[in-house]
VMD Tcl script that builds the backbone (N, CA, C; Angstrom):
set m [mol new atoms 525]
animate dup $m
set s [atomselect $m all]
$s set {name element resname resid chain x y z} {
  {N N MET 1 A -2.215 11.696 38.479}
  {CA C MET 1 A -2.152 11.480 37.191}
  {C C MET 1 A -0.626 11.653 36.528}
  {N N ARG 2 A -0.256 10.570 35.809}
  {CA C ARG 2 A 1.198 10.678 35.305}
  {C C ARG 2 A 1.086 10.872 33.797}
  {N N ILE 3 A 1.615 11.988 33.379}
  {CA C ILE 3 A 1.416 12.231 31.910}
  {C C ILE 3 A 2.859 11.921 31.231}
  {N N THR 4 A 2.855 11.108 30.268}
  {CA C THR 4 A 4.084 10.751 29.549}
  {C C THR 4 A 3.950 11.330 28.125}
  {N N ILE 5 A 4.914 12.358 27.749}
  {CA C ILE 5 A 4.790 13.002 26.470}
  {C C ILE 5 A 5.948 12.543 25.674}
  {N N THR 6 A 5.580 12.149 24.345}
  {CA C THR 6 A 6.649 11.792 23.302}
  {C C THR 6 A 6.388 12.540 22.109}
  {N N GLY 7 A 7.362 12.774 21.298}
  {CA C GLY 7 A 7.189 13.643 20.132}
  {C C GLY 7 A 7.693 12.938 18.874}
  {N N ARG 8 A 7.121 13.113 17.701}
  {CA C ARG 8 A 7.665 12.509 16.550}
  {C C ARG 8 A 7.726 13.732 15.524}
  {N N ASN 9 A 8.901 13.949 14.965}
  {CA C ASN 9 A 9.128 15.075 14.019}
  {C C ASN 9 A 8.810 16.351 14.615}
  {N N ILE 10 A 9.027 16.486 15.969}
  {CA C ILE 10 A 8.698 17.768 16.641}
  {C C ILE 10 A 9.651 17.865 17.944}
  {N N ASP 11 A 10.130 19.047 18.144}
  {CA C ASP 11 A 10.878 19.415 19.283}
  {C C ASP 11 A 9.848 19.641 20.538}
  {N N LEU 12 A 9.962 18.935 21.574}
  {CA C LEU 12 A 9.171 19.145 22.721}
  {C C LEU 12 A 9.574 20.287 23.526}
  {N N THR 13 A 9.084 21.525 23.169}
  {CA C THR 13 A 9.444 22.660 23.933}
  {C C THR 13 A 8.809 22.741 25.219}
  {N N ASP 14 A 9.306 23.537 25.971}
  {CA C ASP 14 A 8.739 23.887 27.443}
  {C C ASP 14 A 7.437 24.336 27.323}
  {N N GLY 15 A 7.108 25.254 26.399}
  {CA C GLY 15 A 5.614 25.774 26.091}
  {C C GLY 15 A 4.755 24.761 25.769}
  {N N LEU 16 A 5.142 23.721 24.858}
  {CA C LEU 16 A 4.282 22.623 24.691}
  {C C LEU 16 A 3.856 21.786 25.848}
  {N N LYS 17 A 5.018 21.368 26.602}
  {CA C LYS 17 A 4.907 20.608 27.802}
  {C C LYS 17 A 3.866 21.289 28.774}
  {N N SER 18 A 4.099 22.631 28.969}
  {CA C SER 18 A 3.276 23.273 30.006}
  {C C SER 18 A 1.873 23.397 29.552}
  {N N ALA 19 A 1.729 23.653 28.179}
  {CA C ALA 19 A 0.364 23.676 27.601}
  {C C ALA 19 A -0.307 22.336 27.727}
  {N N ILE 20 A 0.344 21.216 27.571}
  {CA C ILE 20 A -0.287 19.950 27.842}
  {C C ILE 20 A -0.469 19.671 29.286}
  {N N ASP 21 A 0.523 20.034 30.157}
  {CA C ASP 21 A 0.247 19.802 31.594}
  {C C ASP 21 A -1.049 20.692 32.073}
  {N N SER 22 A -1.108 21.914 31.625}
  {CA C SER 22 A -2.304 22.612 32.090}
  {C C SER 22 A -3.528 22.224 31.549}
  {N N LYS 23 A -3.591 21.956 30.239}
  {CA C LYS 23 A -4.997 21.475 29.610}
  {C C LYS 23 A -5.260 20.002 30.184}
  {N N LEU 24 A -4.449 19.057 30.129}
  {CA C LEU 24 A -4.690 17.723 30.483}
  {C C LEU 24 A -4.722 17.596 32.112}
  {N N GLY 25 A -4.138 18.557 32.734}
  {CA C GLY 25 A -4.242 18.671 34.223}
  {C C GLY 25 A -5.620 18.787 34.752}
  {N N LYS 26 A -6.554 19.452 33.834}
  {CA C LYS 26 A -7.852 19.608 34.157}
  {C C LYS 26 A -8.442 18.404 34.456}
  {N N LEU 27 A -7.935 17.226 33.812}
  {CA C LEU 27 A -8.620 15.952 33.857}
  {C C LEU 27 A -8.291 15.340 35.189}
  {N N GLU 28 A -7.396 15.867 36.063}
  {CA C GLU 28 A -7.053 15.160 37.321}
  {C C GLU 28 A -8.176 15.001 38.250}
  {N N LYS 29 A -9.248 15.880 38.036}
  {CA C LYS 29 A -10.340 15.753 38.886}
  {C C LYS 29 A -11.103 14.508 38.653}
  {N N TYR 30 A -10.934 13.777 37.593}
  {CA C TYR 30 A -11.587 12.575 37.269}
  {C C TYR 30 A -10.718 11.294 37.633}
  {N N PHE 31 A -9.476 11.454 37.650}
  {CA C PHE 31 A -8.626 10.228 37.850}
  {C C PHE 31 A -7.912 10.181 39.187}
  {N N THR 32 A -7.457 8.916 39.530}
  {CA C THR 32 A -6.589 8.713 40.720}
  {C C THR 32 A -5.270 9.089 40.375}
  {N N PRO 33 A -4.334 9.450 41.307}
  {CA C PRO 33 A -3.074 9.901 41.008}
  {C C PRO 33 A -2.082 8.795 40.275}
  {N N ASP 34 A -2.478 7.500 40.320}
  {CA C ASP 34 A -1.639 6.645 39.786}
  {C C ASP 34 A -2.167 6.272 38.366}
  {N N THR 35 A -3.040 7.016 37.720}
  {CA C THR 35 A -3.438 6.772 36.386}
  {C C THR 35 A -2.426 7.313 35.330}
  {N N ASP 36 A -2.075 6.613 34.306}
  {CA C ASP 36 A -1.209 6.955 33.302}
  {C C ASP 36 A -1.842 7.608 32.160}
  {N N VAL 37 A -1.288 8.594 31.610}
  {CA C VAL 37 A -1.856 9.415 30.359}
  {C C VAL 37 A -0.689 9.325 29.442}
  {N N PHE 38 A -0.882 8.745 28.233}
  {CA C PHE 38 A 0.188 8.787 27.205}
  {C C PHE 38 A -0.149 9.844 26.183}
  {N N VAL 39 A 0.705 10.862 25.926}
  {CA C VAL 39 A 0.522 11.824 24.966}
  {C C VAL 39 A 1.580 11.680 23.808}
  {N N THR 40 A 1.166 11.740 22.559}
  {CA C THR 40 A 2.181 11.703 21.344}
  {C C THR 40 A 1.936 12.784 20.485}
  {N N LEU 41 A 2.789 13.684 20.252}
  {CA C LEU 41 A 2.704 14.836 19.399}
  {C C LEU 41 A 3.398 14.503 18.110}
  {N N SER 42 A 2.882 14.844 16.997}
  {CA C SER 42 A 3.444 14.575 15.691}
  {C C SER 42 A 3.230 15.664 14.722}
  {N N VAL 43 A 4.145 15.854 13.846}
  {CA C VAL 43 A 3.990 16.837 12.788}
  {C C VAL 43 A 4.249 16.212 11.410}
  {N N GLU 44 A 3.342 16.303 10.498}
  {CA C GLU 44 A 3.480 15.831 9.176}
  {C C GLU 44 A 2.961 16.877 8.190}
  {N N LYS 45 A 3.894 17.596 7.528}
  {CA C LYS 45 A 3.675 18.596 6.618}
  {C C LYS 45 A 3.015 19.706 7.462}
  {N N GLU 46 A 1.765 20.210 7.147}
  {CA C GLU 46 A 1.178 21.304 7.885}
  {C C GLU 46 A 0.230 20.687 9.004}
  {N N ARG 47 A 0.295 19.334 9.261}
  {CA C ARG 47 A -0.666 18.696 10.236}
  {C C ARG 47 A 0.007 18.678 11.498}
  {N N GLN 48 A -0.657 19.262 12.546}
  {CA C GLN 48 A -0.080 19.125 13.948}
  {C C GLN 48 A -0.969 18.230 14.720}
  {N N LYS 49 A -0.595 17.078 15.017}
  {CA C LYS 49 A -1.388 15.983 15.515}
  {C C LYS 49 A -1.077 15.659 16.922}
  {N N ILE 50 A -2.078 15.625 17.917}
  {CA C ILE 50 A -1.872 15.037 19.258}
  {C C ILE 50 A -2.766 13.848 19.563}
  {N N GLU 51 A -2.122 12.922 20.065}
  {CA C GLU 51 A -2.941 11.612 20.481}
  {C C GLU 51 A -2.755 11.406 21.928}
  {N N VAL 52 A -4.001 11.307 22.540}
  {CA C VAL 52 A -3.922 11.057 23.936}
  {C C VAL 52 A -4.595 9.707 24.290}
  {N N THR 53 A -3.997 8.872 25.023}
  {CA C THR 53 A -4.436 7.437 25.384}
  {C C THR 53 A -4.347 7.354 26.850}
  {N N ILE 54 A -5.700 7.001 27.373}
  {CA C ILE 54 A -5.596 6.680 28.897}
  {C C ILE 54 A -6.235 5.256 28.975}
  {N N PRO 55 A -5.298 4.397 29.449}
  {CA C PRO 55 A -5.725 3.066 29.774}
  {C C PRO 55 A -6.496 2.956 31.081}
  {N N VAL 56 A -7.710 2.520 31.068}
  {CA C VAL 56 A -8.364 2.343 32.389}
  {C C VAL 56 A -8.838 0.894 32.324}
  {N N LYS 57 A -9.115 0.347 33.549}
  {CA C LYS 57 A -9.459 -1.038 33.775}
  {C C LYS 57 A -10.474 -1.577 32.732}
  {N N GLY 58 A -9.916 -2.340 31.740}
  {CA C GLY 58 A -10.716 -2.973 30.821}
  {C C GLY 58 A -11.002 -2.115 29.478}
  {N N ASN 59 A -10.701 -0.946 29.503}
  {CA C ASN 59 A -10.997 -0.022 28.349}
  {C C ASN 59 A -9.815 0.944 28.154}
  {N N ILE 60 A -10.022 1.795 26.930}
  {CA C ILE 60 A -9.020 2.815 26.627}
  {C C ILE 60 A -9.725 3.964 26.317}
  {N N ILE 61 A -9.443 5.111 26.902}
  {CA C ILE 61 A -9.954 6.397 26.554}
  {C C ILE 61 A -8.912 6.969 25.680}
  {N N ARG 62 A -9.316 7.419 24.401}
  {CA C ARG 62 A -8.506 7.950 23.442}
  {C C ARG 62 A -9.027 8.972 22.626}
  {N N SER 63 A -8.232 9.967 22.217}
  {CA C SER 63 A -8.620 11.018 21.338}
  {C C SER 63 A -7.438 11.402 20.424}
  {N N GLU 64 A -7.730 11.699 19.314}
  {CA C GLU 64 A -6.799 12.200 18.336}
  {C C GLU 64 A -7.288 13.370 17.629}
  {N N GLN 65 A -6.542 14.474 17.663}
  {CA C GLN 65 A -6.899 15.676 17.068}
  {C C GLN 65 A -5.897 16.194 16.167}
  {N N VAL 66 A -6.152 16.847 14.977}
  {CA C VAL 66 A -5.422 17.280 14.065}
  {C C VAL 66 A -5.772 18.917 13.710}
  {N N SER 67 A -4.785 19.714 13.570}
  {CA C SER 67 A -5.108 21.111 13.225}
  {C C SER 67 A -3.837 21.683 12.564}
  {N N ASN 68 A -3.874 23.000 12.214}
  {CA C ASN 68 A -2.606 23.634 11.747}
  {C C ASN 68 A -1.725 24.259 12.846}
  {N N ASP 69 A -2.271 24.185 13.988}
  {CA C ASP 69 A -1.615 24.712 15.308}
  {C C ASP 69 A -1.631 23.627 16.466}
  {N N MET 70 A -0.503 23.362 16.992}
  {CA C MET 70 A -0.484 22.253 18.029}
  {C C MET 70 A -1.325 22.709 19.230}
  {N N TYR 71 A -1.206 24.034 19.572}
  {CA C TYR 71 A -1.923 24.484 20.742}
  {C C TYR 71 A -3.339 24.378 20.627}
  {N N VAL 72 A -3.972 24.527 19.349}
  {CA C VAL 72 A -5.327 24.287 19.035}
  {C C VAL 72 A -5.656 22.785 19.173}
  {N N SER 73 A -4.796 21.970 18.691}
  {CA C SER 73 A -5.013 20.511 18.869}
  {C C SER 73 A -5.103 20.186 20.301}
  {N N ILE 74 A -4.258 20.584 21.045}
  {CA C ILE 74 A -4.226 20.438 22.581}
  {C C ILE 74 A -5.545 20.742 23.205}
  {N N ASP 75 A -6.063 22.013 22.860}
  {CA C ASP 75 A -7.344 22.450 23.346}
  {C C ASP 75 A -8.442 21.497 23.039}
  {N N LEU 76 A -8.507 21.046 21.625}
  {CA C LEU 76 A -9.465 20.306 21.178}
  {C C LEU 76 A -9.539 18.777 21.903}
  {N N VAL 77 A -8.245 18.237 22.004}
  {CA C VAL 77 A -8.191 16.936 22.612}
  {C C VAL 77 A -8.744 16.813 24.095}
  {N N GLU 78 A -8.531 17.883 24.812}
  {CA C GLU 78 A -8.911 17.880 26.137}
  {C C GLU 78 A -10.471 17.970 26.231}
  {N N GLU 79 A -11.125 18.761 25.322}
  {CA C GLU 79 A -12.630 18.795 25.360}
  {C C GLU 79 A -13.225 17.354 24.954}
  {N N VAL 80 A -12.563 16.757 24.006}
  {CA C VAL 80 A -13.074 15.500 23.508}
  {C C VAL 80 A -13.043 14.438 24.650}
  {N N ILE 81 A -11.874 14.340 25.291}
  {CA C ILE 81 A -11.654 13.443 26.429}
  {C C ILE 81 A -12.545 13.678 27.502}
  {N N GLU 82 A -12.885 14.969 27.787}
  {CA C GLU 82 A -13.792 15.252 28.849}
  {C C GLU 82 A -15.252 14.851 28.480}
  {N N ARG 83 A -15.669 14.916 27.325}
  {CA C ARG 83 A -16.994 14.379 26.774}
  {C C ARG 83 A -17.005 12.969 27.003}
  {N N GLN 84 A -15.866 12.275 26.504}
  {CA C GLN 84 A -15.936 10.757 26.496}
  {C C GLN 84 A -16.014 10.370 28.012}
  {N N LEU 85 A -15.394 10.949 28.916}
  {CA C LEU 85 A -15.312 10.501 30.334}
  {C C LEU 85 A -16.798 10.697 30.843}
  {N N LYS 86 A -17.490 11.631 30.489}
  {CA C LYS 86 A -18.849 11.724 30.981}
  {C C LYS 86 A -19.744 10.662 30.517}
  {N N LYS 87 A -19.529 10.209 29.235}
  {CA C LYS 87 A -20.252 9.074 28.579}
  {C C LYS 87 A -19.859 7.792 29.227}
  {N N TYR 88 A -18.513 7.701 29.563}
  {CA C TYR 88 A -18.037 6.470 30.060}
  {C C TYR 88 A -18.469 6.204 31.513}
  {N N LYS 89 A -18.672 7.454 32.189}
  {CA C LYS 89 A -19.117 7.244 33.627}
  {C C LYS 89 A -20.452 6.582 33.736}
  {N N LYS 90 A -21.330 6.774 32.795}
  {CA C LYS 90 A -22.710 6.175 32.655}
  {C C LYS 90 A -22.423 4.675 32.591}
  {N N LYS 91 A -21.584 4.275 31.770}
  {CA C LYS 91 A -21.273 2.868 31.432}
  {C C LYS 91 A -20.839 2.181 32.718}
  {N N ILE 92 A -19.838 2.903 33.503}
  {CA C ILE 92 A -19.398 2.283 34.684}
  {C C ILE 92 A -20.454 2.133 35.702}
  {N N ILE 93 A -21.333 3.094 35.855}
  {CA C ILE 93 A -22.348 2.990 36.956}
  {C C ILE 93 A -23.448 1.988 36.425}
  {N N SER 94 A -23.803 2.054 35.235}
  {CA C SER 94 A -24.877 1.006 34.858}
  {C C SER 94 A -24.396 -0.385 34.781}
  {N N LYS 95 A -23.193 -0.644 34.502}
  {CA C LYS 95 A -22.664 -2.059 34.375}
  {C C LYS 95 A -21.889 -2.506 35.555}
  {N N HIS 96 A -21.850 -1.555 36.631}
  {CA C HIS 96 A -21.158 -1.850 37.891}
  {C C HIS 96 A -19.831 -2.281 37.723}
  {N N GLN 97 A -19.024 -1.526 36.693}
  {CA C GLN 97 A -17.757 -1.949 36.416}
  {C C GLN 97 A -16.771 -1.466 37.514}
  {N N ASN 98 A -15.459 -1.920 37.427}
  {CA C ASN 98 A -14.552 -1.536 38.254}
  {C C ASN 98 A -14.139 -0.086 37.954}
  {N N ALA 99 A -14.247 0.792 38.892}
  {CA C ALA 99 A -14.010 2.252 38.707}
  {C C ALA 99 A -12.717 2.540 39.435}
  {N N SER 100 A -11.864 1.766 39.593}
  {CA C SER 100 A -10.572 1.953 40.535}
  {C C SER 100 A -9.780 3.038 39.865}
  {N N SER 101 A -9.743 3.393 38.681}
  {CA C SER 101 A -8.979 4.490 38.135}
  {C C SER 101 A -9.552 5.835 38.292}
  {N N PHE 102 A -10.832 5.960 38.647}
  {CA C PHE 102 A -11.470 7.146 38.767}
  {C C PHE 102 A -11.673 7.573 40.243}
  {N N LYS 103 A -11.665 8.892 40.466}
  {CA C LYS 103 A -12.034 9.411 41.730}
  {C C LYS 103 A -13.402 9.176 42.103}
  {N N LYS 104 A -13.605 8.896 43.500}
  {CA C LYS 104 A -14.922 8.595 43.977}
  {C C LYS 104 A -15.983 9.786 43.687}
  {N N GLU 105 A -15.508 11.084 43.786}
  {CA C GLU 105 A -16.300 12.188 43.659}
  {C C GLU 105 A -16.799 12.262 42.239}
  {N N PHE 106 A -16.025 11.829 41.315}
  {CA C PHE 106 A -16.493 11.871 39.879}
  {C C PHE 106 A -17.525 10.794 39.511}
  {N N ILE 107 A -17.395 9.537 40.120}
  {CA C ILE 107 A -18.388 8.566 39.989}
  {C C ILE 107 A -19.702 8.891 40.693}
  {N N GLU 108 A -19.721 9.325 41.841}
  {CA C GLU 108 A -20.799 9.642 42.692}
  {C C GLU 108 A -21.599 10.859 42.160}
  {N N LYS 109 A -20.928 11.765 41.530}
  {CA C LYS 109 A -21.589 13.158 41.142}
  {C C LYS 109 A -22.777 12.804 40.074}
  {N N GLU 110 A -23.817 13.561 40.335}
  {CA C GLU 110 A -24.919 13.330 39.259}
  {C C GLU 110 A -24.470 13.756 37.893}
  {N N SER 111 A -25.079 12.920 36.881}
  {CA C SER 111 A -24.548 13.233 35.550}
  {C C SER 111 A -25.782 14.090 34.742}
  {N N ASP 112 A -25.398 14.708 33.823}
  {CA C ASP 112 A -26.398 15.385 32.942}
  {C C ASP 112 A -27.198 14.470 32.126}
  {N N ALA 113 A -28.427 14.847 31.939}
  {CA C ALA 113 A -29.491 14.118 31.025}
  {C C ALA 113 A -28.811 14.154 29.572}
  {N N ASP 114 A -28.287 15.286 29.208}
  {CA C ASP 114 A -27.816 15.448 27.874}
  {C C ASP 114 A -26.679 14.510 27.413}
  {N N ASP 115 A -25.960 14.053 28.338}
  {CA C ASP 115 A -24.851 13.081 28.092}
  {C C ASP 115 A -25.393 11.571 27.836}
  {N N GLU 116 A -26.605 11.473 28.080}
  {CA C GLU 116 A -27.152 9.938 27.953}
  {C C GLU 116 A -27.107 9.510 26.537}
  {N N ILE 117 A -26.601 8.291 26.337}
  {CA C ILE 117 A -26.745 7.775 24.991}
  {C C ILE 117 A -27.987 7.244 24.667}
  {N N ARG 118 A -28.573 7.811 23.562}
  {CA C ARG 118 A -29.967 7.307 22.997}
  {C C ARG 118 A -29.779 6.871 21.608}
  {N N ILE 119 A -30.526 5.856 21.272}
  {CA C ILE 119 A -30.530 5.407 19.848}
  {C C ILE 119 A -31.860 5.955 19.431}
  {N N ILE 120 A -31.867 6.830 18.321}
  {CA C ILE 120 A -33.038 7.387 17.893}
  {C C ILE 120 A -33.574 6.946 16.535}
  {N N ARG 121 A -32.823 6.045 15.952}
  {CA C ARG 121 A -33.194 5.523 14.636}
  {C C ARG 121 A -32.622 4.153 14.544}
  {N N THR 122 A -33.419 3.230 13.939}
  {CA C THR 122 A -32.977 1.889 13.592}
  {C C THR 122 A -33.236 1.573 12.085}
  {N N LYS 123 A -32.199 1.108 11.552}
  {CA C LYS 123 A -32.287 0.657 10.088}
  {C C LYS 123 A -32.271 -0.828 9.939}
  {N N LYS 124 A -33.104 -1.351 9.064}
  {CA C LYS 124 A -32.968 -2.795 8.653}
  {C C LYS 124 A -32.841 -2.826 7.204}
  {N N PHE 125 A -31.977 -3.859 6.835}
  {CA C PHE 125 A -31.652 -3.926 5.374}
  {C C PHE 125 A -31.321 -5.465 5.089}
  {N N ASP 126 A -31.433 -5.843 3.879}
  {CA C ASP 126 A -31.055 -7.096 3.390}
  {C C ASP 126 A -29.536 -7.152 3.212}
  {N N MET 127 A -28.919 -8.270 3.568}
  {CA C MET 127 A -27.497 -8.430 3.384}
  {C C MET 127 A -27.296 -9.502 2.413}
  {N N LYS 128 A -26.972 -9.241 1.155}
  {CA C LYS 128 A -26.659 -10.399 0.325}
  {C C LYS 128 A -25.094 -10.475 0.237}
  {N N PRO 129 A -24.620 -11.695 0.149}
  {CA C PRO 129 A -23.191 -11.833 0.178}
  {C C PRO 129 A -22.478 -11.169 -0.857}
  {N N MET 130 A -21.327 -10.469 -0.642}
  {CA C MET 130 A -20.565 -9.772 -1.576}
  {C C MET 130 A -19.154 -9.821 -1.177}
  {N N TYR 131 A -18.161 -9.466 -2.107}
  {CA C TYR 131 A -16.751 -9.325 -1.779}
  {C C TYR 131 A -16.531 -7.969 -1.204}
  {N N PRO 132 A -15.446 -7.968 -0.395}
  {CA C PRO 132 A -15.074 -6.547 -0.015}
  {C C PRO 132 A -14.938 -5.455 -0.891}
  {N N GLU 133 A -14.296 -5.730 -2.037}
  {CA C GLU 133 A -14.148 -4.776 -3.110}
  {C C GLU 133 A -15.469 -4.202 -3.634}
  {N N ASP 134 A -16.474 -5.188 -3.697}
  {CA C ASP 134 A -17.801 -4.782 -4.184}
  {C C ASP 134 A -18.521 -3.966 -3.094}
  {N N ALA 135 A -18.306 -4.240 -1.771}
  {CA C ALA 135 A -18.710 -3.577 -0.831}
  {C C ALA 135 A -18.292 -2.044 -0.817}
  {N N CYS 136 A -16.998 -1.918 -1.124}
  {CA C CYS 136 A -16.340 -0.521 -1.200}
  {C C CYS 136 A -17.120 0.301 -2.339}
  {N N VAL 137 A -17.337 -0.391 -3.510}
  {CA C VAL 137 A -17.974 0.234 -4.591}
  {C C VAL 137 A -19.411 0.714 -4.205}
  {N N GLN 138 A -20.182 -0.254 -3.458}
  {CA C GLN 138 A -21.458 0.082 -2.924}
  {C C GLN 138 A -21.478 1.212 -2.015}
  {N N MET 139 A -20.428 1.204 -1.091}
  {CA C MET 139 A -20.295 2.315 -0.100}
  {C C MET 139 A -20.161 3.628 -0.816}
  {N N GLU 140 A -19.296 3.731 -1.893}
  {CA C GLU 140 A -19.122 5.021 -2.724}
  {C C GLU 140 A -20.368 5.310 -3.354}
  {N N LEU 141 A -21.091 4.409 -3.889}
  {CA C LEU 141 A -22.384 4.727 -4.668}
  {C C LEU 141 A -23.394 5.336 -3.632}
  {N N LEU 142 A -23.384 4.835 -2.431}
  {CA C LEU 142 A -24.330 5.470 -1.427}
  {C C LEU 142 A -23.731 6.778 -0.796}
  {N N GLY 143 A -22.417 7.068 -1.009}
  {CA C GLY 143 A -21.916 8.181 -0.384}
  {C C GLY 143 A -21.683 8.185 1.193}
  {N N HIS 144 A -21.523 6.912 1.591}
  {CA C HIS 144 A -21.268 6.685 3.099}
  {C C HIS 144 A -19.795 6.558 3.389}
  {N N ASP 145 A -19.593 6.657 4.658}
  {CA C ASP 145 A -18.116 6.538 5.139}
  {C C ASP 145 A -17.751 5.078 5.543}
  {N N PHE 146 A -18.841 4.267 5.637}
  {CA C PHE 146 A -18.904 2.799 6.094}
  {C C PHE 146 A -19.894 2.070 5.354}
  {N N PHE 147 A -19.797 0.649 5.278}
  {CA C PHE 147 A -20.719 -0.231 4.729}
  {C C PHE 147 A -20.655 -1.543 5.428}
  {N N VAL 148 A -21.835 -2.016 5.954}
  {CA C VAL 148 A -22.011 -3.349 6.560}
  {C C VAL 148 A -22.401 -4.289 5.518}
  {N N PHE 149 A -21.826 -5.436 5.495}
  {CA C PHE 149 A -22.201 -6.382 4.407}
  {C C PHE 149 A -21.829 -7.815 4.866}
  {N N CYS 150 A -22.320 -8.911 4.230}
  {CA C CYS 150 A -22.058 -10.242 4.478}
  {C C CYS 150 A -20.854 -10.591 3.520}
  {N N ASN 151 A -19.776 -10.926 4.048}
  {CA C ASN 151 A -18.626 -11.364 3.138}
  {C C ASN 151 A -18.818 -12.606 2.452}
  {N N ALA 152 A -18.785 -12.699 1.154}
  {CA C ALA 152 A -19.002 -13.857 0.336}
  {C C ALA 152 A -18.005 -15.006 0.595}
  {N N GLU 153 A -16.814 -14.589 0.946}
  {CA C GLU 153 A -15.639 -15.647 1.165}
  {C C GLU 153 A -15.972 -16.200 2.548}
  {N N THR 154 A -16.326 -15.507 3.657}
  {CA C THR 154 A -16.303 -15.990 4.935}
  {C C THR 154 A -17.737 -16.197 5.517}
  {N N GLU 155 A -18.745 -15.683 4.814}
  {CA C GLU 155 A -20.154 -15.767 5.278}
  {C C GLU 155 A -20.271 -15.089 6.600}
  {N N ARG 156 A -19.521 -14.076 6.915}
  {CA C ARG 156 A -19.701 -13.438 8.224}
  {C C ARG 156 A -20.009 -11.936 7.928}
  {N N VAL 157 A -20.510 -11.324 8.854}
  {CA C VAL 157 A -20.738 -9.811 8.778}
  {C C VAL 157 A -19.351 -9.117 8.867}
  {N N ASN 158 A -19.159 -8.248 7.914}
  {CA C ASN 158 A -17.920 -7.451 7.958}
  {C C ASN 158 A -18.311 -5.925 7.772}
  {N N VAL 159 A -17.477 -5.109 7.898}
  {CA C VAL 159 A -17.620 -3.569 7.694}
  {C C VAL 159 A -16.292 -3.156 6.954}
  {N N VAL 160 A -16.682 -2.419 5.890}
  {CA C VAL 160 A -15.643 -1.725 5.059}
  {C C VAL 160 A -15.821 -0.251 5.459}
  {N N TYR 161 A -14.771 0.549 5.491}
  {CA C TYR 161 A -14.804 1.918 5.853}
  {C C TYR 161 A -13.769 2.738 5.157}
  {N N LYS 162 A -13.993 4.007 5.004}
  {CA C LYS 162 A -13.208 4.925 4.164}
  {C C LYS 162 A -12.181 5.585 5.246}
  {N N ARG 163 A -10.936 5.522 4.764}
  {CA C ARG 163 A -9.905 6.051 5.690}
  {C C ARG 163 A -9.606 7.464 5.178}
  {N N LYS 164 A -8.837 8.265 6.031}
  {CA C LYS 164 A -8.509 9.581 5.829}
  {C C LYS 164 A -7.700 9.829 4.483}
  {N N SER 165 A -6.852 8.753 4.164}
  {CA C SER 165 A -6.044 8.946 3.079}
  {C C SER 165 A -6.673 8.365 1.704}
  {N N ASN 166 A -7.936 8.375 1.637}
  {CA C ASN 166 A -8.679 7.815 0.539}
  {C C ASN 166 A -8.328 6.458 0.273}
  {N N THR 167 A -8.072 5.675 1.260}
  {CA C THR 167 A -7.865 4.180 1.169}
  {C C THR 167 A -9.065 3.561 1.991}
  {N N TYR 168 A -9.167 2.278 1.988}
  {CA C TYR 168 A -10.248 1.688 2.568}
  {C C TYR 168 A -9.818 0.695 3.696}
  {N N GLY 169 A -10.629 0.436 4.688}
  {CA C GLY 169 A -10.304 -0.453 5.731}
  {C C GLY 169 A -11.305 -1.568 5.761}
  {N N LEU 170 A -11.058 -2.732 6.316}
  {CA C LEU 170 A -11.977 -3.875 6.478}
  {C C LEU 170 A -11.870 -4.255 7.950}
  {N N ILE 171 A -13.217 -4.423 8.499}
  {CA C ILE 171 A -13.380 -4.917 9.813}
  {C C ILE 171 A -13.922 -6.339 9.801}
  {N N GLU 172 A -13.284 -7.403 10.211}
  {CA C GLU 172 A -13.734 -8.750 10.265}
  {C C GLU 172 A -13.873 -9.228 11.753}
  {N N PRO 173 A -14.782 -9.987 12.103}
  {CA C PRO 173 A -14.910 -10.547 13.435}
  {C C PRO 173 A -13.857 -11.637 13.544}
  {N N GLU 174 A -13.383 -11.861 14.878}
  {CA C GLU 174 A -12.318 -12.838 15.197}
  {C C GLU 174 A -13.044 -13.821 15.990}
  {N N PHE 175 A -13.033 -15.074 15.554}
  {CA C PHE 175 A -13.652 -16.121 16.381}
  {C C PHE 175 A -12.704 -17.311 16.649}
}
mol reanalyze $m
mol bondsrecalc $m
mol representation Tube
mol addrep $m
């Protein structure tokens, strides 16, 4: 595994580099030696943020963690990536996808039943056409973090979502 570390508004000390190497080094049991891992550390006010991106054939495994302490963020990001890998493994096996970025032992090892993705509830609802701004208002009224609606302008299904900075995002399909 090749780990590339970059920093924004932070000095990359030897302590930080060794913490990243030791924590993310635990992921070597999953990947082949030629797998790239991109790590970005940044500091904004009191927020210590780490972003880890691992491009694998056809997909990206990514986690972003924020805390008041960079070492805590590093610990958290490693746990999240490991959970994602266990879920991704099922997808590789069930879809017979190219597993060239992963070690053979990881792919062939039995997986836990707890990691299985299960849909436990299905919701159905009417979608009347509305504008994105109206969808944001409806989302706020419902107290949700996202809202699926039919866009009155495009007549396509869209999603509005609440962002961390109390702003909103819109997801539109591309055809």
